[in-house]
RODO-2510 file (C-alpha; in nm, 4 decimals, decimal comma):
residues 83
     n   res          X          Y          Z
     1     x     2,3381     2,2149     2,4743
     2     x     2,0018     2,1192     2,5448
     3     x     1,7686     1,8736     2,3550
     4     x     1,4201     1,8655     2,3350
     5     x     1,2382     1,5081     2,4273
     6     x     0,9684     1,3791     2,2473
     7     x     0,6379     1,4282     2,3793
     8     x     0,4754     1,1268     2,5769
     9     x     0,2046     1,0948     2,2982
    10     x     0,4536     1,0752     2,0275
    11     x     0,4608     0,6772     2,0333
    12     x     0,1060     0,5785     2,0632
    13     x     0,0488     0,8206     1,7524
    14     x     0,3315     0,6762     1,5504
    15     x     0,2128     0,3405     1,6539
    16     x    -0,1490     0,4160     1,5244
    17     x    -0,0117     0,5811     1,2171
    18     x     0,2045     0,2563     1,1449
    19     x    -0,1422     0,0530     1,1772
    20     x    -0,3074     0,2704     0,9070
    21     x     0,0034     0,2406     0,6897
    22     x    -0,0389    -0,0981     0,7083
    23     x    -0,4225    -0,1229     0,6637
    24     x    -0,3648     0,1084     0,3402
    25     x    -0,1132    -0,1537     0,1942
    26     x    -0,4074    -0,4266     0,2601
    27     x    -0,6083    -0,2158     0,0738
    28     x    -0,3863    -0,1701    -0,2071
    29     x    -0,3023    -0,5780    -0,2390
    30     x    -0,7040    -0,5728    -0,2360
    31     x    -0,7197    -0,3533    -0,5131
    32     x    -0,4594    -0,5367    -0,7175
    33     x    -0,6372    -0,8414    -0,6868
    34     x    -0,9636    -0,7099    -0,8059
    35     x    -0,7678    -0,5299    -1,1140
    36     x    -0,6088    -0,8595    -1,1935
    37     x    -0,9526    -1,0393    -1,1576
    38     x    -1,1116    -0,7621    -1,4043
    39     x    -0,8050    -0,8036    -1,6591
    40     x    -0,8936    -1,1725    -1,6283
    41     x    -1,2639    -1,1408    -1,6997
    42     x    -1,1728    -0,8680    -1,9905
    43     x    -0,9293    -1,1387    -2,1061
    44     x    -1,1998    -1,3728    -2,2057
    45     x    -1,4090    -1,1311    -2,3938
    46     x    -1,3886    -1,0738    -2,7435
    47     x    -1,5577    -0,7215    -2,7500
    48     x    -1,2698    -0,6013    -2,4509
    49     x    -1,0597    -0,3760    -2,5904
    50     x    -0,6894    -0,5415    -2,6511
    51     x    -0,5131    -0,2880    -2,4655
    52     x    -0,7690    -0,3378    -2,1524
    53     x    -0,6067    -0,6377    -2,0356
    54     x    -0,2422    -0,4786    -2,0235
    55     x    -0,3902    -0,1430    -1,8448
    56     x    -0,5135    -0,3419    -1,5582
    57     x    -0,2181    -0,5252    -1,5127
    58     x    -0,0058    -0,2331    -1,5236
    59     x    -0,2133    -0,0705    -1,2811
    60     x    -0,2470    -0,3868    -1,0636
    61     x     0,1555    -0,3839    -1,0460
    62     x     0,1461    -0,0052    -0,9318
    63     x    -0,0974    -0,1149    -0,6361
    64     x     0,1278    -0,3820    -0,5460
    65     x     0,4540    -0,1708    -0,5543
    66     x     0,2449     0,0864    -0,3487
    67     x     0,1703    -0,1599    -0,0918
    68     x     0,5396    -0,2897    -0,0558
    69     x     0,6453     0,0990    -0,0171
    70     x     0,3750     0,1485     0,2342
    71     x     0,4829    -0,1520     0,4278
    72     x     0,8277    -0,0564     0,4371
    73     x     0,7322     0,3110     0,5589
    74     x     0,5313     0,1387     0,8412
    75     x     0,8248    -0,0466     0,9149
    76     x     1,0544     0,2274     0,9046
    77     x     0,8174     0,4362     1,1069
    78     x     0,7749     0,1376     1,3839
    79     x     1,1873     0,1399     1,4032
    80     x     1,1968     0,5034     1,4507
    81     x     0,9052     0,4964     1,7349
    82     x     1,1333     0,2177     1,8888
    83     x     1,4322     0,4694     1,9257
***
């Protein structure tokens, strides 16, 4: 049975994608930090709706989760590229 070999350009393309995933993860961490800052600011204002801080915290947590998942995907892809 014949097997196909991967194209020579696959590894550099995968490595570039790994870099993109890591950059996206960093961006998501930054969004989480900004959302938490906004939640802190709103938490100190009497006129802010009571639900706003909790909503911003949930969104920040979702951003952190996404960042973890993006980094995990980057690690898995890097392992795949090394095969």
